[in-house]
LUMDREN-548176 format. One line per 4 residues: their letters; for each residue y, z, x of C-alpha. Coordinates in steps of 0.25 Angstrom, whole numbers, plus 2048, in hexadecimal, padded with zeros to 3 digits. Example, Ala and Ser with C-alpha at 12.3 -4.5 7.8 and 13.67 -1.06 7.14 Angstrom:
<pts>
as	7EE/81F/831 ~ 7FC/81D/837
</pts>
This chain:
<pts>
mqts	EFB/0FA/231 ~ EFF/103/23D ~ EF6/10F/23F ~ EFF/11B/23E
pata	EFE/128/247 ~ EF5/132/240 ~ EFF/13E/243 ~ F0A/144/24C
ddqs	EFF/14D/252 ~ EF1/146/254 ~ EEC/152/25B ~ EED/15B/24F
algd	EE1/15E/247 ~ EE3/153/23D ~ EEC/14A/245 ~ EE4/13E/243
irvl	EE4/140/234 ~ EED/137/22B ~ EF1/13C/21D ~ EF8/135/212
elgs	EFE/13F/207 ~ F01/13A/1FA ~ F02/146/1F2 ~ F0E/14F/1EE
mlag	F12/15E/1ED ~ F07/168/1F2 ~ EF8/166/1F1 ~ EF7/158/1F7
pfvg	F02/15A/201 ~ EFC/167/206 ~ EF0/15F/20A ~ EF9/156/213
sllg	F01/162/218 ~ EF4/169/21D ~ EEF/15C/224 ~ EFC/15A/22A
dfga	EFD/168/230 ~ EF1/164/238 ~ EF7/157/23D ~ EF3/14C/232
rvvk	EFD/141/231 ~ F01/143/222 ~ F09/138/21B ~ F10/13E/20F
vekp	F13/134/204 ~ F1E/137/1F9 ~ F24/12E/1EF ~ F31/128/1F2
gkpd	F3C/12E/1EA ~ F32/138/1E4 ~ F2E/141/1F0 ~ F23/14C/1EF
alre	F27/156/1E5 ~ F25/161/1EF ~ F33/15D/1F5 ~ F39/162/1E8
wpph	F32/170/1E8 ~ F3A/17C/1ED ~ F3D/181/1F6 ~ F48/178/1FC
kadi	F53/17A/207 ~ F5F/171/206 ~ F56/168/1FD ~ F4B/167/208
plww	F3D/16B/202 ~ F37/176/209 ~ F29/176/203 ~ F28/167/207
ktma	F2B/16A/215 ~ F1E/171/217 ~ F15/16A/20E ~ F19/15C/213
rnkh	F19/161/222 ~ F13/157/22C ~ F13/14C/222 ~ F19/13E/224
avtl	F21/13D/217 ~ F22/12F/211 ~ F26/129/204 ~ F1D/11F/1FD
disr	F1B/11C/1EE ~ F0C/11B/1EE ~ F0C/118/1DF ~ F13/10A/1E1
pear	F0A/0FE/1E3 ~ F14/0FA/1EE ~ F10/106/1F6 ~ F01/104/1F5
eivl	F00/0FD/203 ~ F07/108/20A ~ EFF/113/203 ~ EF2/10C/207
rlig	EF7/10B/215 ~ EFA/119/216 ~ EED/11D/20F ~ EE6/114/21A
esdi	EEC/11C/225 ~ EE8/129/21F ~ EDC/132/221 ~ EE0/13A/215
vien	EE8/137/208 ~ EED/143/200 ~ EF1/141/1F2 ~ EF4/14B/1E6
frpg	EF8/143/1DB ~ EF2/144/1CD ~ EE4/13E/1CD ~ EE4/12F/1C9
tmer	EF2/12D/1D0 ~ EED/127/1DD ~ EE3/11E/1D4 ~ EEF/119/1CC
wgls	EF6/115/1D9 ~ EE9/10E/1DE ~ EE8/118/1EA ~ EDC/120/1E6
pnel	ED1/124/1F0 ~ EC7/11C/1E8 ~ ECF/10F/1E8 ~ ED2/110/1F7
rdif	EC5/116/1FC ~ EC0/108/201 ~ ECD/105/208 ~ ECF/113/20E
prvi	EC1/119/20F ~ EC5/124/219 ~ ED0/12A/212 ~ ECF/138/20C
wvrv	ED6/13A/1FF ~ EDB/148/1FC ~ EDE/148/1ED ~ EE4/155/1E8
sgwg	EE7/157/1D9 ~ EE8/162/1CF ~ EDA/160/1C9 ~ ED3/156/1D2
qdgp	ED0/147/1D1 ~ EC6/148/1C5 ~ EC3/152/1BA ~ ECA/153/1AC
ksqe	ED6/15A/1B2 ~ ED9/150/1BD ~ EE4/149/1B6 ~ EEC/156/1B3
ggya	EF7/15A/1BC ~ EF4/166/1C6 ~ EFC/170/1CD ~ EF8/17C/1D6
tiae	EFC/186/1CB ~ EF3/17F/1C1 ~ EE8/17E/1CC ~ EE8/18D/1CE
afsg	EE7/190/1BF ~ EDC/186/1BD ~ ED4/18A/1C9 ~ ED2/199/1C3
lssf	EDA/19F/1CE ~ EE5/1A4/1C5 ~ EDB/1AA/1BC ~ ED9/1B6/1C6
tghp	EE7/1B5/1CD ~ EF1/1BE/1C6 ~ EF3/1CC/1C0 ~ EEC/1D0/1B3
dkgp	EF9/1D4/1AC ~ F00/1C7/1B0 ~ EF4/1BC/1AF ~ EF0/1B1/1B9
mvsa	EF9/1AC/1C4 ~ EFB/1A0/1CD ~ F00/19F/1DB ~ F0F/19F/1DE
fplg	F0D/193/1E6 ~ F04/186/1E5 ~ EF7/18C/1EA ~ EEF/181/1E4
dyla	EF6/176/1EB ~ EF5/17C/1F8 ~ EE7/17F/1F7 ~ EE4/171/1F2
gvfg	EEB/16C/1FE ~ EE2/175/207 ~ ED5/170/200 ~ EDA/161/201
afga	EDD/162/210 ~ ECF/168/212 ~ EC9/15E/20A ~ ED0/153/212
laal	ECB/159/21F ~ EBD/15A/219 ~ EBD/14B/215 ~ EC3/147/223
hqre	EB7/14E/229 ~ EAD/147/220 ~ EB4/139/223 ~ EB1/13B/231
ktgk	EA2/13A/22D ~ EA3/130/222 ~ EAF/128/226 ~ EB3/129/217
gqvv	EBF/130/210 ~ EBE/137/203 ~ EC6/13E/1F8 ~ ECA/14D/1F9
dval	ECC/151/1EA ~ ED4/15E/1E9 ~ ED7/164/1DB ~ EE2/16F/1DC
yepi	ED9/179/1D5 ~ ECC/177/1DC ~ ED0/17E/1EA ~ ED5/18A/1E2
lrii	EC8/18A/1DB ~ EC1/189/1E8 ~ EC7/195/1EE ~ EC5/19E/1E1
eslv	EB6/19C/1E4 ~ EB2/1AA/1E1 ~ EB7/1A9/1D3 ~ EAF/19C/1D1
vryd	EA2/1A2/1D5 ~ EA5/1AF/1CE ~ EA7/1A8/1C1 ~ E9B/19F/1C3
qtgr	E92/1AB/1C5 ~ E97/1B6/1BD ~ EA0/1AF/1B3 ~ EAC/1B8/1B7
gkpl	EBA/1B5/1BB ~ EC4/1BD/1C3 ~ ECE/1C6/1BD ~ EDD/1C6/1BF
lgnq	EE0/1D2/1C9 ~ EEE/1CF/1CF ~ EED/1D0/1DE ~ EE0/1D7/1DE
meed	ED3/1D0/1E1 ~ EC7/1D3/1D8 ~ EBD/1D3/1E4 ~ EC5/1DA/1EE
vprn	ECB/1E8/1EB ~ ED5/1ED/1EF ~ EDD/1E0/1F0 ~ EEB/1DF/1EB
vyat	EFA/1DE/1EF ~ F00/1EC/1F0 ~ F0F/1F0/1EF ~ F14/1F8/1FA
adgg	F1F/203/1FA ~ F2A/1FA/200 ~ F29/1EF/1F7 ~ F1E/1E7/1FF
aiai	F10/1E4/1FB ~ F03/1E3/203 ~ EF6/1DC/1FF ~ EE9/1E3/202
scgs	EDB/1DD/201 ~ ECF/1E6/203 ~ EC4/1DC/204 ~ EBA/1E5/20B
qgiy	EB6/1F4/20B ~ EBC/1F6/219 ~ ECA/1F1/215 ~ ECA/1FA/208
egla	EC6/206/210 ~ ED1/203/21A ~ EDB/202/20E ~ ED7/20F/209
namg	ED8/216/217 ~ EE6/20F/219 ~ EEA/216/20B ~ EE5/223/210
radl	EDB/223/204 ~ ECD/224/20A ~ EC9/229/1FC ~ ECB/21B/1F7
iadp	EBF/217/200 ~ EB6/222/1FA ~ EBA/220/1EC ~ EAE/21B/1E4
rfrt	EB7/211/1DD ~ EBB/20A/1E9 ~ EAF/20C/1F3 ~ EAB/1FD/1F3
malr	EB2/1F0/1EF ~ EAA/1EF/1E2 ~ EAF/1FC/1DE ~ EBD/1F9/1E2
venr	EBC/1EC/1DA ~ EB8/1F5/1CE ~ EC3/1FF/1D0 ~ ECE/1F5/1D5
daid	EDA/1FB/1CD ~ ED7/209/1D2 ~ ED7/205/1E1 ~ EE2/1FB/1E0
aeia	EEB/206/1DA ~ EE8/20F/1E5 ~ EEC/205/1EF ~ EF9/201/1E8
awma	EFD/20F/1E7 ~ EFC/211/1F6 ~ F02/204/1F9 ~ F0E/207/1F1
tqpt	F11/213/1FA ~ F10/20B/207 ~ F1B/202/20E ~ F16/1F4/211
epal	F15/1F3/220 ~ F10/201/223 ~ F05/1FF/218 ~ F01/1F2/21F
enlr	F00/1F9/22C ~ EF7/204/226 ~ EEE/1FA/21F ~ EED/1F1/22B
ahrv	EE9/1FE/233 ~ EDE/200/22A ~ ED9/1F1/22A ~ EDD/1EF/21C
vagk	EE0/1E0/218 ~ EEE/1E1/213 ~ EFB/1D8/214 ~ F09/1D9/20F
insi	F0E/1CF/205 ~ F17/1C7/20D ~ F23/1BF/209 ~ F25/1B2/20F
edvf	F30/1B9/218 ~ F25/1C3/21D ~ F1C/1B7/220 ~ F27/1B0/229
adah	F2A/1BD/230 ~ F1B/1C1/232 ~ F16/1C2/241 ~ F08/1BE/23E
vaar	F0E/1B1/237 ~ F16/1AE/243 ~ F0B/1B1/24D ~ F02/1A7/245
kaie	F0D/19D/244 ~ F0A/19C/235 ~ F18/197/232 ~ F1D/18B/23B
tivd	F2B/186/23D ~ F2E/177/23F ~ F3B/170/23F ~ F3E/167/233
dqlg	F48/15B/233 ~ F4F/161/226 ~ F4D/170/227 ~ F4C/173/236
pirm	F43/17E/239 ~ F39/181/22E ~ F2D/18A/22D ~ F21/188/225
paps	F12/18C/225 ~ F0A/188/231 ~ EFE/17F/230 ~ EF2/187/22D
pkls	EE7/189/231 ~ EE9/18A/240 ~ EE1/181/248 ~ EDF/186/257
dtpg	EDF/178/25D ~ EE6/16F/254 ~ EF0/178/24C ~ EF8/172/240
rirw	F06/16F/242 ~ F13/16D/23A ~ F19/160/240 ~ F24/15E/236
agqt	F29/163/228 ~ F29/15B/21B ~ F31/14E/21D ~ F3B/148/214
sgaa	F36/13E/20A ~ F32/131/211 ~ F36/136/21F ~ F29/130/225
ndev	F2B/122/21E ~ F2F/11A/22A ~ F24/121/233 ~ F19/11F/229
fgaw	F1C/112/223 ~ F22/10C/22F ~ F1C/112/23C ~ F0E/115/236
lgms	F0C/10A/22C ~ F14/0FF/234 ~ F1E/0FC/229 ~ F2B/0F6/22D
saei	F39/0FC/22A ~ F3B/0F0/220 ~ F2E/0F3/219 ~ F32/102/218
dvlr	F40/0FF/213 ~ F3A/0F6/208 ~ F31/101/203 ~ F3C/10A/203
eqki	F45/101/1FA ~ F39/0FF/1F1 ~ F37/10E/1F0 ~ F29/10D/1F5
i	F2C/116/200
</pts>
């Protein structure tokens, strides 16, 4: 077997890392997307004739899937039916060339195909397996289907997200999938670091709900020590008062968060209401928490008389932490976003120039880079199976005829 090049850019932070992505949709593929942003060579596998379902999700432009373009960026798209015994040799060759294998099938699927980490550990002891699923690889719920929406609900996050008169809410986008992807990528890098010391890979097991549970840590320790949960407060925060989104006079909205006494006093001064500093109901954060509705009403009434931009200038002049609620149009037009190059433009074979979020975080010496947008299904078949694995054109044609690739 030929040894394939690690990546198009070996000088990048992860340029010597090879990744095989067997998952679909969002959580698993976002692991690959993050690693690919920093130079890892990512081979994205889809089933021939049944590509990743994300290609079907809107939005589309002239039948071209736009979400796919950013999720699958920097990935070499191949088709291979890994569920078929005839594909086993090829799958094993791809695994053998990989530092990291990502999969987000329901637990037991890889085992059924004879491709589980346990079965292959002796053959590929250095491989790191990132396994993302709804509920984790074990436990009584492990065989249930899982989606980000359900993960938010199960984790406890939704219990204090929403308005008292409307009930719990979940995010308007798949927060749980993306968060699991971040944790999966972090776990992969931690396992890579450990492999440098031991020479051995390991399994990174990510359940969709667990990263959410991790970030609501304050609620966990609160319940453990006091037996109390958190109430539904809309856009307010129980521990931080005042904190809300306030409507302005010209139809806009501004978010304010007074996490310290100094910020609160700056807000009162911006409002021309020094009396709110001296008011015994609002003198400390603890008192403001007790009287949240009263102080919130004062701010809401003032904000309703203020045009958005002058209000922001006034608040910033008084060192108040505040920000306008931006539409995506506002984000694209923002000078700070432009200065930080937070949105990048690349040229795609199908769409021409296309803008998408830049790699994050920014590394000073080896920054991430978008080399190409998501490819069409099987676009890299000849490159991966032929140039990298050393298969002949005739062999590849036979696999196509058999619908193995």
